C-alpha positions as CSV (number, residue, x, y, z in Angstrom):
1,M,0.6,6.0,74.4
2,S,2.5,2.8,73.6
3,L,1.0,0.1,71.4
4,R,1.1,-2.5,74.2
5,V,-0.9,-0.3,76.5
6,W,-3.4,0.3,73.6
7,L,-3.8,-3.4,73.1
8,L,-4.1,-4.1,76.8
9,L,-6.7,-1.4,77.5
10,V,-8.9,-2.3,74.5
11,V,-9.3,-5.9,75.7
12,V,-11.3,-4.6,78.7
13,V,-13.4,-2.5,76.4
14,P,-13.8,-4.9,73.0
15,V,-16.5,-4.7,70.3
16,T,-17.7,-6.6,68.5
17,L,4.1,-16.6,55.8
18,G,2.9,-16.6,52.7
19,T,3.3,-13.9,50.1
20,N,0.2,-11.9,51.3
21,P,1.2,-8.6,52.9
22,G,0.0,-7.2,56.2
23,V,0.3,-3.7,54.9
24,K,-0.1,-2.1,51.5
25,V,1.0,1.3,50.3
26,R,-0.1,2.9,47.0
27,L,2.1,5.7,45.6
28,T,0.1,7.6,42.9
29,Q,1.2,9.9,40.2
30,K,1.0,12.8,42.7
31,G,3.3,10.8,45.1
32,L,5.8,10.1,42.4
33,E,5.9,13.8,41.5
34,Y,6.7,14.5,45.2
35,G,9.8,12.3,45.1
36,R,10.9,13.2,41.5
37,Q,13.4,15.8,42.6
38,L,15.5,13.1,44.4
39,G,16.2,11.3,41.1
40,I,16.7,14.5,39.1
41,S,19.3,15.7,41.6
42,S,21.2,12.5,41.2
43,I,21.2,12.6,37.4
44,Q,22.2,16.2,37.5
45,Q,25.2,15.4,39.6
46,K,26.1,12.6,37.2
47,L,25.9,14.8,34.1
48,R,28.4,17.2,35.8
49,T,30.9,14.3,35.5
50,I,30.7,14.1,31.8
51,K,34.2,13.8,30.3
52,V,34.3,15.1,26.8
53,P,37.4,13.7,25.0
54,D,39.7,16.0,23.1
55,I,38.7,16.4,19.5
56,S,41.2,16.9,16.7
57,G,41.4,16.6,12.9
58,K,41.8,18.4,9.6
59,Q,39.3,20.4,7.7
60,K,39.5,22.1,4.3
61,V,38.7,25.8,4.8
62,S,38.4,28.0,1.7
63,P,40.5,29.9,0.7
64,I,43.2,28.9,3.2
65,G,43.2,25.2,2.5
66,K,43.7,22.4,5.1
67,V,43.5,23.5,8.7
68,E,44.6,21.3,11.6
69,Y,42.6,21.9,14.7
70,S,42.1,20.5,18.2
71,L,39.7,21.1,21.1
72,S,41.0,20.1,24.5
73,N,40.4,20.4,28.3
74,M,36.7,20.6,28.0
75,N,35.0,20.8,31.4
76,I,31.4,21.1,32.5
77,V,30.7,24.4,34.1
78,D,26.9,24.2,34.5
79,V,24.0,21.7,34.1
80,G,20.4,22.6,34.1
81,L,17.3,20.2,34.1
82,P,14.4,22.7,34.2
83,K,11.7,20.3,33.0
84,S,11.2,16.8,34.1
85,A,8.3,14.3,34.6
86,V,7.9,10.9,36.1
87,T,5.1,8.4,35.2
88,P,4.4,4.8,36.1
89,V,5.1,2.2,33.4
90,A,2.7,-0.7,33.8
91,G,4.5,-4.0,34.7
92,T,7.9,-2.4,34.8
93,G,8.5,0.7,37.0
94,I,8.7,4.3,36.2
95,K,9.6,6.5,33.2
96,L,11.7,9.6,33.8
97,S,11.6,12.2,31.1
98,I,13.8,15.3,31.0
99,G,13.3,18.1,28.5
100,D,14.9,21.5,27.7
101,A,18.0,20.6,29.6
102,F,21.3,22.4,29.0
103,I,25.0,21.8,29.5
104,H,27.6,24.5,29.4
105,L,31.3,23.6,28.9
106,H,34.5,25.6,28.7
107,G,37.7,24.4,26.8
108,N,40.8,25.3,24.8
109,W,41.3,25.4,21.1
110,R,44.5,25.2,19.0
111,V,44.9,25.6,15.2
112,K,47.6,25.2,12.6
113,Y,47.2,26.3,9.0
114,L,49.4,27.2,6.0
115,R,51.8,24.7,7.5
116,V,53.6,27.2,9.7
117,I,51.0,29.4,11.3
118,K,49.8,28.4,14.8
119,D,47.2,30.0,17.1
120,S,45.2,29.1,20.2
121,G,42.5,30.4,22.5
122,S,39.5,29.3,24.5
123,F,35.9,28.6,23.7
124,D,32.5,28.2,25.5
125,L,30.1,25.4,24.4
126,S,26.4,25.4,25.0
127,V,24.3,22.2,24.6
128,N,20.7,23.1,24.4
129,A,17.3,21.4,24.1
130,L,18.8,18.2,25.6
131,A,16.1,15.5,26.0
132,I,16.5,12.4,28.1
133,S,14.0,9.6,28.5
134,T,14.8,6.5,30.7
135,S,12.7,3.6,32.0
136,I,13.5,2.4,35.5
137,A,12.5,-1.1,36.7
138,I,11.7,-1.6,40.4
139,H,12.0,-5.0,42.0
140,S,12.4,-6.5,45.4
141,D,15.6,-8.3,46.4
142,E,15.9,-11.4,48.6
143,T,15.8,-9.3,51.8
144,G,12.6,-7.5,50.8
145,R,14.4,-4.2,50.0
146,P,13.8,-2.4,46.7
147,T,16.2,-2.5,43.8
148,V,16.2,-0.4,40.7
149,S,17.8,-0.7,37.2
150,S,17.7,1.3,34.0
151,V,16.1,-0.8,31.3
152,S,16.0,1.7,28.4
153,C,17.3,5.1,27.7
154,E,17.3,7.7,24.9
155,A,19.2,11.0,24.7
156,H,19.0,13.6,22.1
157,V,21.0,16.9,21.8
158,G,18.9,19.5,20.1
159,S,21.6,22.0,19.4
160,V,25.2,22.8,20.1
161,S,26.6,26.3,19.9
162,V,30.3,27.2,20.2
163,K,31.7,30.6,20.8
164,F,35.5,30.9,20.3
165,H,37.7,33.5,21.9
166,G,41.1,34.9,21.0
167,G,43.5,34.4,18.1
168,A,42.1,33.1,14.8
169,S,38.7,32.4,16.2
170,W,37.3,33.3,12.8
171,L,38.8,30.1,11.5
172,Y,36.6,27.9,13.7
173,N,33.5,29.9,12.9
174,L,34.1,28.7,9.3
175,F,33.5,25.1,10.2
176,T,31.4,25.2,13.4
177,N,28.8,22.8,11.8
178,F,31.4,20.1,11.6
179,I,32.4,20.6,15.2
180,D,28.8,20.8,16.4
181,K,28.1,17.4,14.9
182,A,31.2,15.8,16.5
183,L,30.4,17.2,19.9
184,R,26.7,16.2,19.6
185,N,27.7,12.6,18.9
186,T,30.2,12.5,21.7
187,L,27.7,13.8,24.3
188,E,24.8,11.6,23.2
189,K,27.0,8.5,23.6
190,Q,27.9,9.4,27.2
191,I,24.6,10.6,28.6
192,C,22.7,7.3,28.8
193,P,25.5,5.3,30.4
194,L,25.7,8.1,33.0
195,V,22.0,8.0,33.6
196,A,22.2,4.2,34.1
197,D,25.1,4.7,36.5
198,A,23.0,7.3,38.5
199,V,20.2,4.7,38.8
200,S,22.5,1.9,39.8
201,D,24.2,4.1,42.3
202,M,20.9,4.2,44.2
203,N,21.1,0.4,45.0
204,P,23.9,0.5,47.6
205,H,21.8,3.0,49.5
206,L,18.6,1.0,49.1
207,K,20.5,-2.0,50.4
208,T,21.1,-0.2,53.7
209,L,17.4,0.7,54.2
210,N,16.1,-0.5,57.5
211,V,13.2,-3.0,57.1
212,I,12.9,-3.6,60.9
213,A,12.1,-0.8,63.3
214,K,12.0,-0.9,67.1
215,V,8.6,0.0,68.4
216,D,9.5,0.0,72.1
217,K,11.4,-2.2,74.6
218,Y,9.1,-5.1,73.9
219,T,8.6,-5.3,70.1
220,E,9.8,-4.4,66.7
221,I,8.1,-4.4,63.3
222,E,9.3,-5.7,60.0
223,Y,8.1,-3.9,56.9
224,S,10.1,-5.6,54.2
225,M,8.5,-6.1,50.8
226,V,7.0,-9.6,50.3
227,T,6.8,-9.2,46.5
228,S,8.1,-6.8,43.9
229,P,6.0,-3.7,43.5
230,T,2.9,-3.9,41.3
231,V,3.0,-1.1,38.8
232,S,-0.1,0.1,36.9
233,E,-0.5,3.1,34.6
234,S,-1.5,5.3,37.5
235,S,0.2,4.0,40.6
236,I,2.8,1.8,42.3
237,D,1.5,-0.6,45.0
238,L,4.0,-1.9,47.6
239,S,3.2,-5.0,49.6
240,L,4.9,-5.0,53.0
241,K,5.2,-7.7,55.5
242,G,3.9,-5.7,58.4
243,E,4.7,-8.2,61.2
244,F,5.5,-7.5,64.8
245,Y,8.0,-9.6,66.7
246,S,9.1,-9.7,70.4
247,I,12.6,-8.2,70.7
248,G,15.1,-11.0,71.1
249,K,12.6,-13.6,70.1
250,H,12.0,-13.6,66.4
251,Q,9.0,-15.9,66.5
252,E,6.6,-16.1,63.6
253,A,2.9,-15.7,64.5
254,P,0.9,-18.9,64.4
255,F,-1.4,-17.5,61.6
256,S,-1.0,-16.2,58.1
257,P,-2.1,-13.0,56.4
258,V,-5.1,-13.2,54.1
259,A,-5.3,-11.3,50.8
260,F,-6.8,-7.9,50.8
261,F,-7.0,-5.1,48.2
262,L,-6.8,-1.4,48.1
263,P,-9.7,0.4,46.5
264,P,-9.1,1.5,42.8
265,Q,-8.4,5.1,43.7
266,A,-5.5,7.4,42.6
267,N,-6.7,10.9,43.5
268,N,-4.5,11.3,46.5
269,M,-0.7,11.2,46.8
270,L,-0.6,8.2,49.0
271,Y,-2.9,5.3,50.1
272,F,-2.3,3.1,53.1
273,G,-4.0,-0.2,53.9
274,I,-3.6,-2.5,56.8
275,S,-5.1,-5.9,57.4
276,A,-6.0,-7.4,60.7
277,Y,-2.9,-9.5,60.4
278,T,-0.6,-6.7,61.5
279,P,-2.3,-5.7,64.8
280,N,-2.8,-9.4,65.5
281,T,0.9,-10.0,65.2
282,A,1.4,-7.1,67.6
283,A,-1.0,-8.7,70.1
284,F,0.9,-12.0,69.7
285,A,4.3,-10.4,70.1
286,Y,3.3,-8.3,73.2
287,N,1.6,-11.3,74.8
288,S,4.6,-13.5,74.1
289,A,6.8,-10.9,75.8
290,G,4.5,-10.8,78.8
291,A,3.8,-7.2,78.3
292,L,0.0,-7.2,78.2
293,S,-0.5,-6.3,81.9
294,L,-1.4,-3.0,83.5
295,Y,-2.0,-1.6,86.9
296,I,-4.8,0.9,87.2
297,T,-4.4,3.1,90.2
298,D,-6.3,5.9,91.8
299,D,-4.1,8.6,90.5
300,M,-5.2,7.7,86.9
301,I,-8.8,8.8,87.8
302,P,-9.5,12.5,87.4
303,Q,-9.6,14.3,90.7
304,S,-13.1,15.6,89.9
305,S,-14.6,12.1,89.9
306,P,-16.6,11.0,92.9
307,I,-15.5,7.4,92.2
308,R,-12.1,6.6,93.8
309,L,-10.1,3.4,93.8
310,N,-10.4,2.8,97.6
311,T,-12.2,0.5,99.9
312,K,-14.7,3.2,100.8
313,T,-16.0,3.5,97.3
314,F,-16.0,-0.3,96.6
315,G,-17.5,-0.8,100.1
316,T,-20.6,1.0,98.9
317,F,-21.2,-1.9,96.5
318,I,-19.5,-4.7,98.4
319,P,-19.9,-3.9,102.2
320,Q,-17.5,-6.6,103.4
321,I,-14.6,-4.8,101.7
322,A,-15.1,-1.7,103.8
323,K,-15.6,-3.7,106.9
324,R,-12.5,-5.8,106.5
325,Y,-10.2,-3.2,105.0
326,P,-11.4,0.2,106.1
327,G,-9.7,3.4,104.8
328,L,-7.3,1.7,102.3
329,M,-6.5,2.6,98.7
330,M,-6.9,0.0,96.0
331,K,-5.4,-1.0,92.7
332,L,-6.6,-3.2,89.8
333,L,-4.3,-5.5,87.8
334,L,-5.4,-6.1,84.2
335,Q,-3.7,-9.1,82.6
336,T,-4.4,-11.1,79.4
337,I,-4.8,-14.9,79.6
338,K,-4.3,-15.5,75.9
339,T,-3.5,-13.4,72.8
340,P,-6.2,-10.9,71.9
341,N,-7.8,-11.3,68.5
342,I,-8.5,-8.2,66.3
343,S,-10.8,-8.2,63.3
344,F,-11.8,-5.4,61.0
345,Q,-15.3,-4.5,59.7
346,P,-16.3,-1.5,57.6
347,N,-15.7,1.6,59.9
348,N,-15.2,-0.6,62.9
349,V,-12.5,-2.6,64.7
350,T,-13.3,-5.5,67.0
351,I,-11.0,-6.9,69.7
352,Q,-11.8,-10.1,71.5
353,A,-9.6,-11.2,74.4
354,S,-9.5,-13.3,77.5
355,A,-8.0,-11.6,80.5
356,T,-8.3,-11.2,84.3
357,V,-8.8,-8.2,86.5
358,T,-7.6,-8.6,90.1
359,A,-8.5,-6.1,92.7
360,Y,-6.1,-5.4,95.6
361,A,-6.3,-3.5,98.8
362,I,-3.0,-1.6,99.5
363,Q,-1.9,-2.1,103.1
364,P,-0.1,0.6,105.0
365,N,3.2,-1.2,104.5
366,T,2.4,-1.2,100.7
367,T,1.7,-5.0,100.6
368,L,-1.2,-6.0,98.4
369,T,-4.1,-8.0,99.7
370,P,-6.2,-9.7,96.9
371,L,-9.9,-9.0,97.1
372,F,-11.4,-10.7,94.1
373,V,-10.6,-11.7,90.5
374,L,-12.8,-11.2,87.4
375,N,-12.5,-13.1,84.2
376,L,-12.9,-11.2,80.9
377,V,-14.1,-12.1,77.4
378,G,-13.4,-15.6,76.1
379,L,-15.0,-19.1,75.9
380,H,-14.6,-19.3,79.7
381,S,-14.9,-15.6,80.4
382,I,-17.3,-14.2,82.9
383,M,-16.9,-10.6,81.9
384,N,-17.9,-9.5,78.4
385,T,-16.9,-6.1,77.3
386,S,-17.6,-4.3,74.1
387,V,-15.9,-1.3,72.5
388,S,-16.0,0.1,69.0
389,G,-13.1,1.8,67.3
390,K,-12.7,3.9,64.1
391,M,-9.4,4.6,62.4
392,F,-8.4,7.8,60.8
393,V,-5.2,9.7,59.9
394,S,-4.2,12.7,62.0
395,E,-1.1,14.8,61.6
396,M,0.5,12.0,59.4
397,R,-0.1,9.4,62.1
398,L,-2.6,6.5,62.1
399,A,-5.1,7.2,65.0
400,G,-8.3,5.8,66.3
401,A,-11.4,6.8,68.3
402,V,-12.6,4.3,70.8
403,T,-16.1,4.1,72.3
404,L,-17.3,1.8,75.1
405,N,-20.5,-0.1,74.1
406,E,-21.4,-2.6,76.8
407,M,-19.9,-4.7,79.7
408,D,-21.1,-7.8,81.5
409,L,-19.4,-9.0,84.7
410,T,-19.3,-12.3,86.5
411,L,-17.1,-13.3,89.5
412,R,-14.3,-15.8,89.1
413,T,-12.6,-15.8,92.5
414,S,-13.5,-14.0,95.7
415,Y,-11.3,-13.6,98.8
416,I,-14.0,-11.7,100.7
417,G,-17.1,-13.9,100.3
418,D,-19.9,-13.9,97.8
419,F,-21.3,-10.6,96.4
420,Q,-23.3,-9.4,93.5
421,V,-20.9,-8.8,90.6
422,R,-23.5,-6.7,88.8
423,S,-23.2,-4.1,91.5
424,L,-19.7,-3.3,90.1
425,D,-21.0,-2.6,86.6
426,N,-21.4,1.2,87.1
427,I,-18.2,1.7,88.9
428,L,-16.1,-0.3,86.5
429,Q,-17.7,1.3,83.5
430,L,-16.9,4.7,85.0
431,V,-13.3,3.7,85.5
432,L,-13.1,2.6,81.9
433,K,-14.7,5.8,80.6
434,V,-12.7,8.2,82.6
435,V,-9.3,6.3,82.6
436,V,-9.1,3.8,79.8
437,I,-11.0,5.4,76.9
438,P,-9.3,8.8,77.2
439,K,-5.9,7.0,77.1
440,L,-7.0,5.1,74.0
441,N,-8.0,8.3,72.3
442,G,-4.8,10.1,73.3
443,E,-6.7,12.7,75.4
């Protein structure tokens, strides 16, 4: 059921821009672990692009003497990041740690010794026990979208092993320690810049994130960040605007969000908090769009119900209806007068609104003849309704359970003469219970 219908229906059954957000989301350590693989995949792809420069030089090898050597065309053939962890860093963002990583390369070698002897072949290089640690800052840009940057990085190569193939490979085996050191230094210098690039490369994608989503043909919701994330040692809290707007009319609500706080919990993967500001902006947007009106017709009432929306049933309580308009079907028009107001209490949601209900008799030619008008809750209302609601999460969707508490009726306008409005209590309560409440609860 659409949100506008939900707002409209609960008004007939209510209960009792600053920097403050309308919505808060807490991502805990468990939540960070869930998203860790995205960052690891990006870094792994970047490490595959490492360009190891050619290495050449001279080395004295006993008993041959000086040997000229070169290692060239070194290409990455495999990268593995088997161990990784992500943890919040208070006041900054997150720390990504990678351990026991490995990189495998393949390249060519060439050697010259005794001034005239030349030889060449290939080699396989294994970089093992690679450790990378980087801290990533998370902020909000001017559009309310997240931005990330690498603020520190350390990389350490545990060991480098080289296996030479072909020709005078035995020569290289004589000074592998020298080559190991040169390769280790080369790799360690390149890793952190690549990690920083991998982090920075996320920003163009973050820049394209939608922060406004269409809800239906009447409204859209903005969920941009109003401040940069708040990072503690156990979680990251996101403060989102959470404001509804009428489509084509980006009008700010005439009220501001008040501060609210999530409970100090971090056992679950994700925590979600919403203040009354967000549903109140929805009510304002739908009301501004003229969308808070609904016709209730007989086909919305279960066939098993003895109560029907027709002049026969209403004539039982208001005899002049049956006398003036015998055998006709009826419909009710529910329409708000002003924007509903929603407030939250522990385990309860209260909605107060002013609206009208107009009853019509449907003529054989389908024209509508007004019978009476009832006012609903408000300073000048004559009908008070009460409904309670409880919020819960079901199948990854925010849901609610609504219960009708009480309803008082008073007549506003009658086109059929005076009648006792209290006589309609039972019939309208039944209509609400069998039509409205099941729709609110998604039955």
